[in-house]
N, C-alpha and C positions, 0 to 999 in steps of 0.2 A: 581469457577472462581479463577484460580491460577494467582498470580501476580497482584492482584487487587489494591494493594497499590501503584503501579507505575502509571506514568502519563497517559499512554494509557489505561491500564487496568481500571483505575478509571474513568477518564474523558469521554473517548469515549464509553467504553463498559458497565460499571456499571451505571454511572450517566446519559448518554445520550442515552443508548440503553435498557438495561435490566430493569432499574427502570421505565422508561416511558412505556415499554411493560407491566410491572406488574400493573402500575397505570391505564392503559386503559383496564384492564380486560383480558390481554393475547392477543394472536394472533388469528385472525379469520381464520378459515379453509374454504375450498371451499363449504362444506355442511352447513355453517352458524354456526357451533359450534366453541368453542374457547378452546385453550390450554393455560394454565397459566404457568408462570415461577416463581421460587423461588430460588434466588441466595444463594449459600454457599460461603462465603469469605475465601480464602486460601492465606497464605503468611508466611513470616518468622518472622514478628514482631506482636506478639499477642496484644500489646498495640494499635498499629495503627488499627488492625483488629477490636478490641473491639470498638474503637471510631467510625469507619465507620459503624459498625453494629448498634450501638446505634443511630447514626445520621440518618440512612436511614431505621430504623425499620426492620432490617434483623435478623432473628432468629438464624442463624447458622454461625459460623466462626471457623476456625481451622488452626493450623500450621502443622497438620499431613496430608500432601499431599497424602501419600500412603494410609492412612486410608480412606480419602475422595474418592479416586479413587475406592476403593473396597467396599464402602458402598452400601447397597442394594438400598437406595433411591436416589442415584446419577445416573442420566440418561445421562448427558452431562458433559464432562470435557473441560473447556475452559482454554487456556494457553496464558498469556501475560507476562510471566516471562523472565528471561535472555535467550538469544538465545542459549548459550552453554548448557543449561539444557533442552531445549525444546524436542529434539528428544526422549530422554529417557522417558519423561513424556507422550508424545503422544503414544509411543509404549506400555507403561504399561497400559494406559487407554484402548487402542483398544484391547489388549489381555484380559482385564477384561470385554470386551463386551460393553464398553461405547462408545457412539458417541463422536466425538471430533470436536471442533471448535477452531481455533488458529490464532494467529498473525504470521507474517512472519519475517525472513525466518524460515522454518520449521526445518532446520538442518544446521549445519556448513559446511557439505560437500554434494556433489551431491549423493554420494553413500548412505549416510544416508537418504537423502530425497527420493531416489528411494525405499529404503527398507521400508520406512513408507508407500509409495503408494502401494507397494506390500502387506504389512500387512493389509492395509484397504481392499484390494480385498479378502484376505484370511478370514478376520473376518466378512466381510459384513456389518460393521457399516457405518453410514453416517458420512462423514468427510467434513468439510468446512474450507477454508482458507480465511482470511480477504482480500477482493479485494475492499476496500472501495471507492477508487477513481472512479471506474466505476459507482458508485451510486450517485456521486456528481452532482448537477444540471448542472454545466458547461460542464462536460464531457458527461452527458446524452444528452444535446443539441447537442454537437459535434458529438456524435455517430448517432443521428437522422439525422443530415445533411449528414453523410456518407450514411446511409440507403436510404435516399431520392434521392441520386445521385447529390446532390447539387454541389459537387466539380468537376464533370466530371471525368477525369483521375487524380487521386491523384499523385502528384509529390513528396512532401516532408512534413515532420513534424519537427518542431523545438520546443524544450521544454526548459524552464528555471525554475529551482527550487532552493530554499535555501534562507538563510538569515545569518546575522552575529550572531554567537553564541559567547557570551563573554567568554574570557579566564578564568575568575573566580578569578582573583587577585584583581581587583578594584571593578568590579561588578560581582555578582554571575552568573554563567553560567545557561542558561535556558534549557539545556539538561543534562542528567545524565553523569557523568564522564566515565562510562564504555563504552559509545558510541565511545570514542576516544582511547580505549585500545584494540588492536587486540586480545590479549590473553583472553579477556573477551567477545569476539564475536562482538566487535565494528567495525566500518568502514562504510564510505559512500557507497561504492560499494556493500558491503554485505547487507546493509540496503535497499538502494534505487533501485538497479537493479532488485530486486524481484518485486518492484512496477512497474518499467518501462516495465518489460516483460509483465505483464498482461494488462497494459494500451495499449501497442502497439498491443498485440493480440486482445484485446477487441474492439479496434477502427479501426485498419488497417489490420492486418493479422499476419502471422507467421514471427518470427525473423530468418533470415538466416545467418547473419554474425555480428560480433562486432569488433570494433576497439576502444580501450579505453586508456585514460591516467589518472592514479590516482595519487593524490598528498597529502602529509601532509603539508598544508600551515602553520599551527600553531603547532610547534613542542613541545611547553611546555604549559601546562594548570594547573589549580588549581581545586581540587575536592571539594565535598560538605563540607568537614571539613577545607577548606582553605589550604590544603597541596598540594605543587607543585608536578606534575608528568609528565613523558614523554608521549606525545601522540604517540602511536605506530601504530595507525590505520590511514588510509587515511581519510581526512576530505573534499575531493572534488574528483569528478570523471567526466570526460568529455568523452562522448561516441558518436560514430557514428554507426548506425545500418542499415543494409539493410533488408528491409521488403518485403514480397511477399503477395499481397492481395489475397483474395479468387478467384478473376478473373485472377490471374497470373501476374498482373502488378507489376513492381518494384517500391519501394518507399524508399527514403533516409530519415532516421530519425536522428536527432542530439539532444541530451539532455545534458545540463550542470547541474550538481548537486554540491552544495557547501555550507558548513557551514562557509565560510569565504568570503561572498559576501554581499554587502549592496544593499538593494532592491530599484530599480527604475523601478517598473512595478506596475500594478494595484493589483495583488494578489501574494501570495508567490509562487505559481506555475502557469505557463501559457504554453499553447500549441498552436502553430499556424500550421494549415494545409493549404497548397497551392495546388490548382488544376487548371486544364485548364479552368474550368468554374467559379471558385470562390475560395475564401479563408475565413478562420474563425480563430478567436483567442478565446480560452476558458480558464478560470480560474476555481477556485473551484465552483463558483456560476454563474458568468456572461459568456455569449458567444456573440461575435459580429461577423458579417459576411459582406463580400463584394462580390457582383456578378460581373461577367465579364462585363455586360452591364453598371454597375455603377462604374467601375474601372477608375480612372482618369489616365492621361498620364503625369506622372512626367518627367521633363527634367532636366538632371544633369547640373548644372551651379554653380561651386564653387565660382564664383565671385559675386554672388548675394545672399542675405539672402532668406531662404525658407519662402514662404508666404502661402503655402497651409496648411489648417488645417487637416492634415492627419487623426488624430483620429476621427474627426467629420464626416469623409466620410464613416464610418462603421455603420451598423444598428444592434440594439439589436435583438438577437434571443429569442423569448418568450418561456417560459417553457410550456405553455398550459396545465399545470397539477400542482397538489400540490405535490411538491417533498420534502419528509421528510428527516431527517438526514440520510446520507448515511450509517453509521455504523448500525443504527437501522433498516433500510430497509433490509440490508443483513442478520442481525440477524433473522428478521421475515421470510425471504425466507428460511433460513437454518432450522428454527424450523418447518416450514411446511414440508420440505423435511424429517426431522427426523420422524415426525408423520406419513407421508405417506410411510416411509421405502424405500425411493429412494435416489439415489446419488445426491449430491449437484453439481451444474455446475462448481463451483470453488473449486476443490478438491485438494488432495495431489499431484496428478500428475501435475496439473497446477502449484502448489507451487514448485515442483521439477524443472520445466522449469525455474522458477525464480532463484532458487539456481544455476542452470546450467549457466544462463546468468551472474550471479555475479562471479562465478568461472572463466568463460571465460574472463570476463572483467578484472579481476585482472591478469590473465595470459597474456592477450593481452598487458596490460601495461608493465608487467615485461619483455616480449619478444619483445616489440616494433613492433607488427605486427597485421594484421587483421586475425581473426579466424572464421572458419565456426561454426555454431551452429547445431550439429547433432540432429536428431529427437530421442526422448526418447521413448523406447518401454519397457513395463513391461514383 
């Protein structure tokens, strides 16, 4: 597990996924047997690794990434380190015959991301890319509504994501400073458009066009040592996407992403889908819906105060199932695929489409125009 001392690598993947899988006796396979996991912690700070290993009763840790990749007892290489180092790590692991599981984006450029997808085909290893949001209870419910035809003809999706990340001068920033330096692989578009691509694909259909505006709202920030630095990466991205559903219907999607916004919504990310027969709003966990038959008829009158309790007119969508942590659920699915020797449904080609959308989003903003999203073929 490379990059496990970072926020995502530690909290979501080690603490909330791999350790619980180990504690439950591994992952149950279709035949009733189980496959167990044993993490090897990898990073640059041996002191931090030693502390984590002792805290969580982990036998192995190392700062030798290359040695770990080529070790005989390494079956899977997981990467959550810095984006600008990821492509080389994944390529080396696949050439060594190791299965790979990775955070996004998989590479800094589309060309590199496609090369990784081609290398996976050549080596035949199982590769998985974190698509965690599709496993979250709110989006699972939203996808179920789509599958059940609840919306009728889907018209649009609107997404709001983000929160205020403190600059670091008076209060410490709650995100790492490299996120705001383009030269270190940072940037809202690079980070989040990879997510939005698989969310849009997983819920609605294929992305056909993108029209984006990227901004660096906060030009100066302070790093972990309290040193002032120039924010060279975008900290907000406002995108409009044209989607085509599997049935051929057009859908307009609009997603705002910002590290410079204060939250006035129920969750840090929310998506609203509107259709001819109904609408729904989903966050990370909750999903509420309103059918056409239950839709009130608001009347615009700016001369009178609004008296309708709009939020109370929506109904909760039940989970009707025990939905575990999204990161853990995808880890379990990936491990089953590794044991079975089959491809993971969210693979390096899916990740390449996310890198493509991020590249096109940045280019769209720079050129001030809408761009088509070409289909990628290996």
